[in-house]
C-alpha positions in Angstrom: 0.0 0.0 0.0 2.9 2.4 0.9 4.4 1.7 -2.5 1.2 2.6 -4.3 0.8 5.8 -2.4 4.4 6.7 -3.1 4.0 6.1 -6.9 0.8 8.1 -6.9 2.5 11.0 -5.2 5.4 10.9 -7.6 3.0 10.8 -10.6 1.1 13.7 -9.3 4.3 15.7 -8.7 5.5 15.0 -12.2 2.2 16.0 -13.7 2.3 19.3 -11.8 5.8 20.0 -12.9 5.0 19.1 -16.4 2.0 21.4 -16.4 4.2 24.2 -15.2 7.2 23.4 -17.4 7.0 26.7 -19.2 7.6 28.4 -15.8 10.8 26.5 -15.1 13.9 28.5 -15.7 17.3 26.9 -16.0 20.3 29.2 -15.8 23.3 28.1 -17.8 26.1 28.9 -15.3 29.2 27.0 -14.4 27.6 25.2 -11.5 24.2 24.6 -13.3 22.0 26.3 -10.8 18.3 26.2 -11.5 15.1 27.5 -9.9 11.4 27.0 -10.1 9.6 30.2 -9.5 6.7 30.1 -7.1 3.7 32.4 -7.4 2.9 34.7 -10.3 5.5 37.2 -11.5 4.4 40.7 -12.6 5.5 42.9 -15.4 6.0 46.3 -13.9 6.0 47.9 -17.3 2.3 47.1 -17.7 0.3 46.5 -14.5 -3.0 47.7 -13.1 -3.5 50.0 -10.1 -6.2 48.2 -8.2 -6.7 51.0 -5.7 -5.4 54.2 -4.4 -4.5 54.1 -0.7 -3.8 57.8 -0.2 -2.5 60.6 -2.4 1.0 59.2 -2.7 0.5 55.5 -2.2 -1.0 53.0 -4.7 -1.9 49.3 -4.6 -1.2 47.2 -7.6 -3.1 44.2 -8.9 -0.2 42.1 -7.5 -1.2 43.3 -4.0 2.1 45.2 -3.7 2.0 48.8 -2.5 3.8 51.6 -4.4 5.1 54.7 -2.7 5.4 57.5 -5.3 9.0 58.8 -5.2 9.6 62.5 -4.7 6.1 63.6 -3.4 4.3 63.9 -0.2 0.6 64.5 0.2 -1.2 65.5 3.4 -2.3 62.7 5.7 -6.0 61.8 5.7 -6.1 59.3 8.5 -5.1 59.5 12.2 -1.4 58.8 12.5 1.7 60.0 14.2 2.7 61.7 10.9 -0.6 63.7 10.9 0.3 65.1 14.4 3.9 65.8 13.4 2.7 67.6 10.2 0.2 69.6 12.3 2.9 70.7 14.7 5.4 71.5 11.9 2.9 73.5 9.8 0.7 75.0 12.5 -2.4 73.7 10.7 -5.0 71.8 12.7 -5.4 68.1 12.0 -8.9 68.5 10.5 -7.6 70.9 7.9 -4.7 68.6 7.0 -7.1 65.6 6.8 -9.4 67.6 4.5 -6.5 68.4 2.2 -5.4 64.8 2.3 -8.8 63.7 1.1 -8.6 66.2 -1.8 -5.1 64.8 -2.8 -6.5 61.2 -2.5 -9.4 62.0 -4.7 -7.2 63.6 -7.3 -4.8 60.6 -7.4 -7.7 58.2 -7.4 -9.3 59.8 -10.4 -5.9 59.9 -12.2 -4.8 56.3 -11.7 -7.3 53.9 -10.1 -8.2 51.0 -12.3 -5.7 52.1 -15.0 -2.7 50.3 -16.5 0.6 51.9 -15.5 4.3 51.4 -15.9 6.8 51.7 -13.0 10.3 53.2 -13.2 12.6 52.6 -10.3 15.4 54.8 -9.1 18.4 53.7 -6.9 16.3 52.0 -4.2 13.5 49.7 -5.1 11.9 49.4 -1.6 11.4 51.6 1.4 11.6 50.6 5.0 8.0 49.5 5.0 8.7 47.1 2.0 6.7 49.3 -0.4 7.9 49.6 -3.9 9.4 53.0 -4.6 8.6 54.2 -8.1 7.9 56.8 -10.7 4.6 55.9 -12.3 3.4 56.5 -15.8 0.0 55.9 -17.3 0.1 53.4 -20.2 -2.6 55.4 -22.0 -1.1 58.7 -22.9 2.1 58.3 -20.9 1.3 60.8 -18.1 4.0 61.0 -15.5 1.8 60.5 -12.4 4.3 61.7 -9.8 4.9 64.9 -11.8 1.2 65.5 -12.6 0.2 65.3 -8.9 2.8 68.0 -8.1 2.0 70.1 -11.2 -1.7 70.2 -10.3 -0.9 71.2 -6.7 -1.8 68.1 -4.8 1.6 67.3 -3.3 4.7 68.8 -1.7 8.2 67.7 -2.4 9.8 64.9 -0.5 13.3 64.3 -1.5 15.0 61.3 0.1 18.5 60.4 -1.2 19.6 58.5 -3.2 16.3 58.6 -5.2 16.9 62.0 -6.8 16.4 61.3 -10.5 13.6 63.9 -11.1 14.3 66.2 -8.1 14.9 69.4 -10.3 11.7 68.7 -12.4 9.6 68.2 -9.3 11.0 71.4 -7.7 10.1 73.4 -10.8 6.6 72.0 -11.0 6.0 72.5 -7.2 7.1 76.2 -7.4 4.8 76.8 -10.4 1.8 75.1 -8.7 2.3 77.3 -5.6 2.8 80.5 -7.6 -0.4 79.7 -9.7 -2.4 78.6 -6.6 -3.4 75.2 -8.0 -4.9 72.3 -6.1 -4.2 72.5 -2.4 -2.5 75.9 -2.8 -5.8 77.8 -3.6 
């Protein structure tokens, strides 16, 4: 009986491996390493934003969260950052949360449910294990990070070494403030 069970398990294992044969990757190296990937892999050059978490954080169809590099939108939920921002700016928390909801709505309208492409800078992940990325809409190529700043829904947040578009973001931010767009009305 044990031999029959063993043979059935082996046949089942082989049939599973055979069904996933196209997913097996063999690397031709000196020591013939190979790996079998587990789970689905995602193409970051064409992926859907399943939801917007807040004005500067997205969730992809893969379940991964993306923190938009170079921008910072007001907090819309109770958090330590909300209170720090209130102390720093002198604004009350209700005002900051109201502005956070406006930024969230703008970002949501811009990207939720749409196909995007991600561009990475020096660091791919932040300390919370979120992807750090510059995001572009597949339809039309809109540079999402830049558009949020340009329309006045984000401040700058420059954290080295991810500085690729720092000068562009600074220019857009100054123009949005000067022209009283978005949150700067």
